[in-house]
Backbone as XML, in Angstrom:
<?xml version="1.0"?>
<chain id="A" units="angstrom">
  <residue number="1" name="MET">
    <atom name="N" x="122.448" y="60.156" z="79.101"/>
    <atom name="CA" x="123.021" y="61.208" z="78.978"/>
    <atom name="C" x="122.292" y="62.731" z="79.251"/>
  </residue>
  <residue number="2" name="LYS">
    <atom name="N" x="121.425" y="62.808" z="78.510"/>
    <atom name="CA" x="120.712" y="63.957" z="79.264"/>
    <atom name="C" x="119.918" y="63.905" z="80.174"/>
  </residue>
  <residue number="3" name="LYS">
    <atom name="N" x="119.683" y="62.402" z="80.809"/>
    <atom name="CA" x="118.841" y="62.203" z="81.917"/>
    <atom name="C" x="119.958" y="63.059" z="82.827"/>
  </residue>
  <residue number="4" name="LEU">
    <atom name="N" x="121.550" y="62.333" z="82.918"/>
    <atom name="CA" x="122.389" y="62.294" z="83.573"/>
    <atom name="C" x="122.502" y="64.186" z="84.400"/>
  </residue>
  <residue number="5" name="ILE">
    <atom name="N" x="122.389" y="64.680" z="82.674"/>
    <atom name="CA" x="122.973" y="66.097" z="83.736"/>
    <atom name="C" x="121.318" y="67.143" z="83.707"/>
  </residue>
  <residue number="6" name="LEU">
    <atom name="N" x="120.762" y="66.395" z="82.993"/>
    <atom name="CA" x="119.163" y="66.891" z="83.590"/>
    <atom name="C" x="119.736" y="66.618" z="85.103"/>
  </residue>
  <residue number="7" name="SER">
    <atom name="N" x="119.700" y="65.981" z="85.584"/>
    <atom name="CA" x="119.403" y="65.438" z="87.069"/>
    <atom name="C" x="120.307" y="65.901" z="87.875"/>
  </residue>
  <residue number="8" name="ALA">
    <atom name="N" x="121.410" y="66.653" z="87.168"/>
    <atom name="CA" x="122.577" y="67.338" z="88.187"/>
    <atom name="C" x="122.566" y="68.879" z="88.390"/>
  </residue>
  <residue number="9" name="ALA">
    <atom name="N" x="121.729" y="69.230" z="86.872"/>
    <atom name="CA" x="121.373" y="70.670" z="87.469"/>
    <atom name="C" x="120.008" y="70.593" z="88.453"/>
  </residue>
  <residue number="10" name="ILE">
    <atom name="N" x="118.984" y="69.705" z="88.461"/>
    <atom name="CA" x="118.200" y="69.437" z="89.566"/>
    <atom name="C" x="118.610" y="69.682" z="90.881"/>
  </residue>
  <residue number="11" name="LEU">
    <atom name="N" x="119.424" y="68.953" z="90.568"/>
    <atom name="CA" x="120.676" y="68.571" z="91.902"/>
    <atom name="C" x="121.164" y="69.953" z="92.755"/>
  </residue>
  <residue number="12" name="LEU">
    <atom name="N" x="121.563" y="70.432" z="91.689"/>
    <atom name="CA" x="122.579" y="71.995" z="91.879"/>
    <atom name="C" x="121.477" y="73.022" z="92.551"/>
  </residue>
  <residue number="13" name="GLY">
    <atom name="N" x="120.428" y="73.001" z="91.914"/>
    <atom name="CA" x="119.407" y="73.714" z="91.511"/>
    <atom name="C" x="118.756" y="73.597" z="92.837"/>
  </residue>
  <residue number="14" name="SER">
    <atom name="N" x="118.724" y="72.252" z="93.695"/>
    <atom name="CA" x="117.874" y="72.556" z="94.805"/>
    <atom name="C" x="118.782" y="72.093" z="96.270"/>
  </residue>
  <residue number="15" name="LEU">
    <atom name="N" x="120.180" y="72.175" z="95.895"/>
    <atom name="CA" x="120.973" y="72.861" z="96.717"/>
    <atom name="C" x="121.153" y="74.391" z="96.927"/>
  </residue>
  <residue number="16" name="SER">
    <atom name="N" x="120.566" y="75.096" z="95.902"/>
    <atom name="CA" x="121.344" y="76.537" z="96.398"/>
    <atom name="C" x="120.333" y="77.098" z="97.166"/>
  </residue>
  <residue number="17" name="THR">
    <atom name="N" x="118.974" y="76.739" z="97.085"/>
    <atom name="CA" x="117.417" y="76.760" z="97.441"/>
    <atom name="C" x="117.798" y="76.625" z="98.938"/>
  </residue>
  <residue number="18" name="PHE">
    <atom name="N" x="118.506" y="75.941" z="99.281"/>
    <atom name="CA" x="118.848" y="75.576" z="100.959"/>
    <atom name="C" x="120.221" y="75.979" z="101.549"/>
  </residue>
  <residue number="19" name="ALA">
    <atom name="N" x="120.926" y="76.919" z="100.656"/>
    <atom name="CA" x="122.012" y="77.983" z="100.940"/>
    <atom name="C" x="121.833" y="79.209" z="100.949"/>
  </residue>
  <residue number="20" name="SER">
    <atom name="N" x="120.607" y="79.619" z="100.329"/>
    <atom name="CA" x="120.284" y="80.833" z="100.418"/>
    <atom name="C" x="119.898" y="81.466" z="101.792"/>
  </residue>
  <residue number="21" name="ALA">
    <atom name="N" x="120.164" y="82.592" z="101.943"/>
    <atom name="CA" x="119.725" y="83.474" z="103.168"/>
    <atom name="C" x="118.709" y="83.603" z="103.848"/>
  </residue>
  <residue number="22" name="PRO">
    <atom name="N" x="118.119" y="83.899" z="104.995"/>
    <atom name="CA" x="117.219" y="83.402" z="105.295"/>
    <atom name="C" x="115.966" y="85.111" z="105.289"/>
  </residue>
  <residue number="23" name="LEU">
    <atom name="N" x="114.998" y="84.680" z="104.927"/>
    <atom name="CA" x="114.713" y="85.929" z="104.535"/>
    <atom name="C" x="113.745" y="86.975" z="105.584"/>
  </residue>
  <residue number="24" name="LEU">
    <atom name="N" x="113.647" y="86.501" z="106.603"/>
    <atom name="CA" x="113.092" y="87.291" z="108.053"/>
    <atom name="C" x="114.398" y="87.817" z="108.505"/>
  </residue>
  <residue number="25" name="ASN">
    <atom name="N" x="114.976" y="88.835" z="109.049"/>
    <atom name="CA" x="115.903" y="89.371" z="110.058"/>
    <atom name="C" x="115.417" y="88.703" z="111.198"/>
  </residue>
  <residue number="26" name="SER">
    <atom name="N" x="116.453" y="88.824" z="112.180"/>
    <atom name="CA" x="116.109" y="88.267" z="113.498"/>
    <atom name="C" x="115.885" y="88.912" z="114.030"/>
  </residue>
  <residue number="27" name="SER">
    <atom name="N" x="116.172" y="90.003" z="113.978"/>
    <atom name="CA" x="115.561" y="91.940" z="114.612"/>
    <atom name="C" x="114.735" y="91.478" z="114.158"/>
  </residue>
  <residue number="28" name="GLU">
    <atom name="N" x="113.783" y="91.633" z="113.450"/>
    <atom name="CA" x="112.179" y="92.044" z="113.754"/>
    <atom name="C" x="110.910" y="90.867" z="114.123"/>
  </residue>
  <residue number="29" name="LYS">
    <atom name="N" x="110.607" y="91.671" z="115.190"/>
    <atom name="CA" x="109.040" y="91.507" z="115.471"/>
    <atom name="C" x="107.989" y="91.728" z="115.016"/>
  </residue>
  <residue number="30" name="VAL">
    <atom name="N" x="107.134" y="90.443" z="115.081"/>
    <atom name="CA" x="105.768" y="90.701" z="114.610"/>
    <atom name="C" x="104.682" y="90.743" z="116.284"/>
  </residue>
  <residue number="31" name="ILE">
    <atom name="N" x="103.757" y="91.528" z="115.853"/>
    <atom name="CA" x="103.071" y="92.189" z="116.621"/>
    <atom name="C" x="101.584" y="91.974" z="115.713"/>
  </residue>
  <residue number="32" name="THR">
    <atom name="N" x="100.794" y="90.751" z="116.886"/>
    <atom name="CA" x="99.154" y="91.021" z="116.983"/>
    <atom name="C" x="98.406" y="91.156" z="117.702"/>
  </residue>
  <residue number="33" name="ILE">
    <atom name="N" x="97.496" y="91.159" z="117.384"/>
    <atom name="CA" x="96.438" y="92.002" z="118.076"/>
    <atom name="C" x="95.636" y="90.563" z="118.149"/>
  </residue>
  <residue number="34" name="ALA">
    <atom name="N" x="95.551" y="90.111" z="119.095"/>
    <atom name="CA" x="94.803" y="88.444" z="119.285"/>
    <atom name="C" x="94.126" y="88.762" z="120.513"/>
  </residue>
  <residue number="35" name="GLU">
    <atom name="N" x="93.208" y="90.125" z="120.858"/>
    <atom name="CA" x="92.808" y="90.325" z="122.113"/>
    <atom name="C" x="91.044" y="90.387" z="122.001"/>
  </residue>
  <residue number="36" name="GLU">
    <atom name="N" x="90.487" y="89.934" z="122.930"/>
    <atom name="CA" x="89.218" y="89.336" z="122.752"/>
    <atom name="C" x="88.168" y="90.845" z="122.904"/>
  </residue>
  <residue number="37" name="TYR">
    <atom name="N" x="87.529" y="90.985" z="121.879"/>
    <atom name="CA" x="86.516" y="92.546" z="121.697"/>
    <atom name="C" x="85.228" y="91.813" z="121.836"/>
  </residue>
  <residue number="38" name="THR">
    <atom name="N" x="84.827" y="92.552" z="122.783"/>
    <atom name="CA" x="83.311" y="91.687" z="122.852"/>
    <atom name="C" x="82.244" y="93.323" z="122.374"/>
  </residue>
  <residue number="39" name="GLU">
    <atom name="N" x="81.022" y="93.007" z="121.381"/>
    <atom name="CA" x="79.929" y="94.042" z="120.705"/>
    <atom name="C" x="79.458" y="94.737" z="121.921"/>
  </residue>
  <residue number="40" name="ILE">
    <atom name="N" x="79.642" y="96.408" z="121.330"/>
    <atom name="CA" x="79.097" y="97.250" z="122.730"/>
    <atom name="C" x="77.684" y="98.180" z="121.883"/>
  </residue>
  <residue number="41" name="LYS">
    <atom name="N" x="76.946" y="98.314" z="122.076"/>
    <atom name="CA" x="75.872" y="99.451" z="121.517"/>
    <atom name="C" x="76.979" y="101.120" z="121.007"/>
  </residue>
  <residue number="42" name="ILE">
    <atom name="N" x="76.564" y="101.128" z="120.123"/>
    <atom name="CA" x="77.154" y="102.575" z="119.674"/>
    <atom name="C" x="76.762" y="103.531" z="121.419"/>
  </residue>
  <residue number="43" name="GLU">
    <atom name="N" x="75.994" y="103.519" z="122.124"/>
    <atom name="CA" x="75.939" y="104.688" z="122.579"/>
    <atom name="C" x="76.611" y="104.804" z="123.818"/>
  </residue>
  <residue number="44" name="GLU">
    <atom name="N" x="77.122" y="103.229" z="123.924"/>
    <atom name="CA" x="78.214" y="102.953" z="125.566"/>
    <atom name="C" x="79.427" y="103.192" z="125.038"/>
  </residue>
  <residue number="45" name="VAL">
    <atom name="N" x="79.697" y="103.801" z="123.781"/>
    <atom name="CA" x="80.973" y="104.243" z="123.698"/>
    <atom name="C" x="80.975" y="105.650" z="123.951"/>
  </residue>
  <residue number="46" name="PRO">
    <atom name="N" x="82.457" y="105.980" z="124.577"/>
    <atom name="CA" x="82.591" y="106.997" z="125.576"/>
    <atom name="C" x="82.730" y="108.612" z="125.031"/>
  </residue>
  <residue number="47" name="ALA">
    <atom name="N" x="82.016" y="109.296" z="125.351"/>
    <atom name="CA" x="82.148" y="110.608" z="124.561"/>
    <atom name="C" x="83.724" y="111.573" z="123.814"/>
  </residue>
  <residue number="48" name="ALA">
    <atom name="N" x="84.738" y="110.627" z="125.148"/>
    <atom name="CA" x="85.613" y="111.204" z="124.265"/>
    <atom name="C" x="86.331" y="110.545" z="123.188"/>
  </residue>
  <residue number="49" name="VAL">
    <atom name="N" x="86.036" y="109.320" z="122.205"/>
    <atom name="CA" x="86.338" y="108.163" z="121.678"/>
    <atom name="C" x="85.090" y="108.949" z="120.102"/>
  </residue>
  <residue number="50" name="THR">
    <atom name="N" x="83.918" y="109.256" z="120.342"/>
    <atom name="CA" x="83.232" y="109.896" z="119.730"/>
    <atom name="C" x="83.521" y="111.252" z="119.517"/>
  </residue>
  <residue number="51" name="ASP">
    <atom name="N" x="84.307" y="112.015" z="120.081"/>
    <atom name="CA" x="84.372" y="113.286" z="120.052"/>
    <atom name="C" x="85.746" y="112.994" z="118.986"/>
  </residue>
  <residue number="52" name="ALA">
    <atom name="N" x="86.956" y="112.478" z="119.121"/>
    <atom name="CA" x="87.995" y="112.283" z="118.678"/>
    <atom name="C" x="87.468" y="111.705" z="117.372"/>
  </residue>
  <residue number="53" name="LEU">
    <atom name="N" x="86.858" y="110.752" z="116.595"/>
    <atom name="CA" x="86.357" y="110.241" z="115.579"/>
    <atom name="C" x="85.780" y="111.204" z="114.555"/>
  </residue>
  <residue number="54" name="LYS">
    <atom name="N" x="85.182" y="112.534" z="115.188"/>
    <atom name="CA" x="84.565" y="113.160" z="114.600"/>
    <atom name="C" x="85.810" y="114.200" z="114.460"/>
  </residue>
  <residue number="55" name="LYS">
    <atom name="N" x="86.264" y="114.556" z="115.165"/>
    <atom name="CA" x="87.452" y="115.389" z="114.766"/>
    <atom name="C" x="88.457" y="114.597" z="113.338"/>
  </residue>
  <residue number="56" name="SER">
    <atom name="N" x="89.012" y="113.597" z="113.649"/>
    <atom name="CA" x="89.742" y="112.755" z="113.140"/>
    <atom name="C" x="89.155" y="112.385" z="111.562"/>
  </residue>
  <residue number="57" name="PHE">
    <atom name="N" x="88.086" y="112.299" z="111.392"/>
    <atom name="CA" x="87.326" y="111.442" z="110.397"/>
    <atom name="C" x="85.693" y="112.341" z="110.372"/>
  </residue>
  <residue number="58" name="PRO">
    <atom name="N" x="85.982" y="113.308" z="109.706"/>
    <atom name="CA" x="84.578" y="114.144" z="109.716"/>
    <atom name="C" x="82.850" y="113.246" z="109.241"/>
  </residue>
  <residue number="59" name="GLU">
    <atom name="N" x="83.337" y="112.713" z="107.843"/>
    <atom name="CA" x="82.271" y="112.034" z="107.082"/>
    <atom name="C" x="82.488" y="110.781" z="107.701"/>
  </residue>
  <residue number="60" name="ALA">
    <atom name="N" x="83.677" y="110.494" z="108.796"/>
    <atom name="CA" x="82.992" y="109.051" z="109.072"/>
    <atom name="C" x="81.753" y="108.262" z="110.242"/>
  </residue>
  <residue number="61" name="LYS">
    <atom name="N" x="81.330" y="107.460" z="109.694"/>
    <atom name="CA" x="80.105" y="107.231" z="110.236"/>
    <atom name="C" x="80.071" y="105.901" z="111.150"/>
  </residue>
  <residue number="62" name="LEU">
    <atom name="N" x="79.669" y="105.904" z="112.457"/>
    <atom name="CA" x="80.043" y="104.723" z="113.490"/>
    <atom name="C" x="78.808" y="103.474" z="113.048"/>
  </residue>
  <residue number="63" name="ALA">
    <atom name="N" x="79.748" y="102.155" z="112.894"/>
    <atom name="CA" x="79.012" y="101.027" z="112.812"/>
    <atom name="C" x="78.645" y="100.274" z="113.469"/>
  </residue>
  <residue number="64" name="LYS">
    <atom name="N" x="79.675" y="100.180" z="114.288"/>
    <atom name="CA" x="79.684" y="99.248" z="115.305"/>
    <atom name="C" x="81.201" y="99.571" z="116.218"/>
  </residue>
  <residue number="65" name="ALA">
    <atom name="N" x="81.301" y="98.762" z="117.622"/>
    <atom name="CA" x="81.603" y="98.997" z="118.762"/>
    <atom name="C" x="82.423" y="98.041" z="119.051"/>
  </residue>
  <residue number="66" name="TYR">
    <atom name="N" x="83.171" y="97.849" z="120.001"/>
    <atom name="CA" x="83.148" y="96.284" z="120.582"/>
    <atom name="C" x="84.482" y="97.375" z="121.905"/>
  </residue>
  <residue number="67" name="ILE">
    <atom name="N" x="84.643" y="96.823" z="123.079"/>
    <atom name="CA" x="85.249" y="96.738" z="124.135"/>
    <atom name="C" x="86.030" y="94.985" z="124.227"/>
  </residue>
  <residue number="68" name="ASN">
    <atom name="N" x="87.712" y="95.725" z="124.688"/>
    <atom name="CA" x="88.365" y="94.468" z="125.320"/>
    <atom name="C" x="88.975" y="95.136" z="126.776"/>
  </residue>
  <residue number="69" name="GLU">
    <atom name="N" x="89.153" y="94.305" z="126.901"/>
    <atom name="CA" x="89.272" y="94.235" z="128.755"/>
    <atom name="C" x="90.369" y="95.039" z="129.423"/>
  </residue>
  <residue number="70" name="LYS">
    <atom name="N" x="90.922" y="95.729" z="128.415"/>
    <atom name="CA" x="91.981" y="96.789" z="129.456"/>
    <atom name="C" x="91.180" y="98.449" z="128.533"/>
  </residue>
  <residue number="71" name="LYS">
    <atom name="N" x="89.959" y="97.995" z="128.711"/>
    <atom name="CA" x="88.514" y="99.017" z="127.663"/>
    <atom name="C" x="89.778" y="99.882" z="126.623"/>
  </residue>
  <residue number="72" name="GLN">
    <atom name="N" x="89.867" y="99.136" z="125.899"/>
    <atom name="CA" x="90.614" y="99.690" z="124.256"/>
    <atom name="C" x="89.389" y="99.605" z="123.761"/>
  </residue>
  <residue number="73" name="TYR">
    <atom name="N" x="88.485" y="100.354" z="122.959"/>
    <atom name="CA" x="87.533" y="100.351" z="121.871"/>
    <atom name="C" x="88.083" y="100.159" z="120.464"/>
  </residue>
  <residue number="74" name="LYS">
    <atom name="N" x="87.201" y="99.252" z="119.341"/>
    <atom name="CA" x="87.425" y="98.792" z="118.126"/>
    <atom name="C" x="86.046" y="99.505" z="117.431"/>
  </residue>
  <residue number="75" name="LEU">
    <atom name="N" x="86.694" y="100.296" z="116.696"/>
    <atom name="CA" x="85.408" y="101.091" z="115.834"/>
    <atom name="C" x="85.308" y="100.552" z="114.661"/>
  </residue>
  <residue number="76" name="GLU">
    <atom name="N" x="84.246" y="100.262" z="114.063"/>
    <atom name="CA" x="84.221" y="100.307" z="112.718"/>
    <atom name="C" x="83.029" y="101.418" z="112.011"/>
  </residue>
  <residue number="77" name="VAL">
    <atom name="N" x="83.986" y="102.090" z="111.242"/>
    <atom name="CA" x="83.082" y="102.744" z="110.691"/>
    <atom name="C" x="83.048" y="103.139" z="109.540"/>
  </residue>
  <residue number="78" name="GLU">
    <atom name="N" x="82.404" y="103.490" z="108.724"/>
    <atom name="CA" x="81.959" y="103.564" z="107.320"/>
    <atom name="C" x="82.008" y="105.261" z="106.714"/>
  </residue>
  <residue number="79" name="VAL">
    <atom name="N" x="82.844" y="105.095" z="105.751"/>
    <atom name="CA" x="83.193" y="106.406" z="105.039"/>
    <atom name="C" x="82.675" y="106.452" z="103.439"/>
  </residue>
  <residue number="80" name="GLY">
    <atom name="N" x="81.638" y="106.869" z="102.799"/>
    <atom name="CA" x="81.181" y="106.515" z="101.784"/>
    <atom name="C" x="80.875" y="105.263" z="101.641"/>
  </residue>
  <residue number="81" name="ASP">
    <atom name="N" x="81.473" y="104.246" z="100.639"/>
    <atom name="CA" x="81.057" y="102.976" z="100.394"/>
    <atom name="C" x="82.000" y="102.063" z="101.331"/>
  </residue>
  <residue number="82" name="LYS">
    <atom name="N" x="83.224" y="102.446" z="101.738"/>
    <atom name="CA" x="84.028" y="101.749" z="102.430"/>
    <atom name="C" x="84.099" y="101.791" z="103.987"/>
  </residue>
  <residue number="83" name="VAL">
    <atom name="N" x="84.152" y="100.660" z="104.237"/>
    <atom name="CA" x="84.176" y="100.060" z="105.947"/>
    <atom name="C" x="86.072" y="100.069" z="106.578"/>
  </residue>
  <residue number="84" name="GLY">
    <atom name="N" x="85.969" y="100.118" z="107.541"/>
    <atom name="CA" x="86.910" y="99.344" z="108.082"/>
    <atom name="C" x="87.267" y="100.172" z="109.698"/>
  </residue>
  <residue number="85" name="SER">
    <atom name="N" x="88.176" y="99.249" z="110.220"/>
    <atom name="CA" x="88.602" y="99.403" z="111.560"/>
    <atom name="C" x="89.553" y="100.433" z="112.224"/>
  </residue>
  <residue number="86" name="LEU">
    <atom name="N" x="88.704" y="101.220" z="112.948"/>
    <atom name="CA" x="90.037" y="102.353" z="114.010"/>
    <atom name="C" x="89.693" y="101.695" z="115.500"/>
  </residue>
  <residue number="87" name="PHE">
    <atom name="N" x="90.968" y="101.750" z="116.359"/>
    <atom name="CA" x="91.106" y="101.621" z="117.802"/>
    <atom name="C" x="91.436" y="102.507" z="118.408"/>
  </residue>
  <residue number="88" name="ALA">
    <atom name="N" x="90.970" y="102.819" z="119.602"/>
    <atom name="CA" x="90.964" y="104.084" z="120.586"/>
    <atom name="C" x="91.139" y="103.106" z="121.688"/>
  </residue>
  <residue number="89" name="GLU">
    <atom name="N" x="91.590" y="103.879" z="122.492"/>
    <atom name="CA" x="91.614" y="104.205" z="123.898"/>
    <atom name="C" x="90.417" y="104.814" z="124.420"/>
  </residue>
  <residue number="90" name="ALA">
    <atom name="N" x="89.951" y="104.567" z="126.086"/>
    <atom name="CA" x="88.629" y="104.932" z="126.268"/>
    <atom name="C" x="88.561" y="106.485" z="126.432"/>
  </residue>
  <residue number="91" name="ASN">
    <atom name="N" x="90.058" y="107.178" z="126.183"/>
    <atom name="CA" x="90.320" y="108.628" z="126.650"/>
    <atom name="C" x="89.848" y="109.789" z="124.686"/>
  </residue>
  <residue number="92" name="GLY">
    <atom name="N" x="90.060" y="108.654" z="124.043"/>
    <atom name="CA" x="90.199" y="109.266" z="122.650"/>
    <atom name="C" x="91.684" y="108.764" z="122.000"/>
  </residue>
  <residue number="93" name="LYS">
    <atom name="N" x="92.770" y="108.360" z="122.406"/>
    <atom name="CA" x="93.855" y="108.721" z="121.904"/>
    <atom name="C" x="93.882" y="106.990" z="120.923"/>
  </residue>
  <residue number="94" name="TRP">
    <atom name="N" x="94.323" y="107.444" z="119.926"/>
    <atom name="CA" x="93.980" y="106.775" z="118.468"/>
    <atom name="C" x="95.106" y="105.032" z="119.234"/>
  </residue>
  <residue number="95" name="ILE">
    <atom name="N" x="95.478" y="104.796" z="118.665"/>
    <atom name="CA" x="96.194" y="103.343" z="119.043"/>
    <atom name="C" x="96.149" y="102.887" z="117.674"/>
  </residue>
  <residue number="96" name="LYS">
    <atom name="N" x="97.609" y="102.814" z="117.479"/>
    <atom name="CA" x="98.343" y="102.238" z="115.892"/>
    <atom name="C" x="98.502" y="101.302" z="115.851"/>
  </residue>
</chain>
């Protein structure tokens, strides 16, 4: 009898998980950045981009720079002991 009740509880529990609402809203969009960036010398980064970096993040130190086909720059910066990446257009405008 215990096995029958336990089996019924497991069966009902598993059916209720299939009947739950989907987790993602169909109107949501997922954006991924899957473009190829190639490493360049820091000296090759345009002045507009380095000026924007100095203006927006005065304590940041540019560690590495990358560029893609659209002339967008990926900058690896260091602020103290923290490392992060920023994305910018050639004119110095930040990409969100």
